[in-house]
C-alpha angles and dihedrals in degrees: 000000000000115000103205128166119217107219099206096051117097126202116273115272128220117269116269091248097054106103099168130058096208132024092241091054091048094050091048096047093042090052093049093049091048091048090052091047091054088050090053090049090053090050090046091054090056095044108019103201117152092238094060092051089049091053091047092050094046093048090048091052091051091049092049089048091056092047093050091049091050093049091050092048091049092050090049091052092049091048094052092047091051091051090049094055117087116248117261115257112260114221118210101204 
């Protein structure tokens, strides 16, 4: 088989929604953003201005985005590991 390299093709990039490079990084960053969002919600309850609720909501959305990205990366890793394992021998007894 011919092993040719096409000069104008670049390596595949990450999807636009993927915010974390590793699942661990995504879980940590998502947790931090959600912790900050909860802090903003506590502040917004004490002083209910619309801007505080907007910040709390935006930070919660960012935190959830990191967590979704981390979960999808973790699932992708498990899927590739499952495909790499040899199938178990099936016994026909």
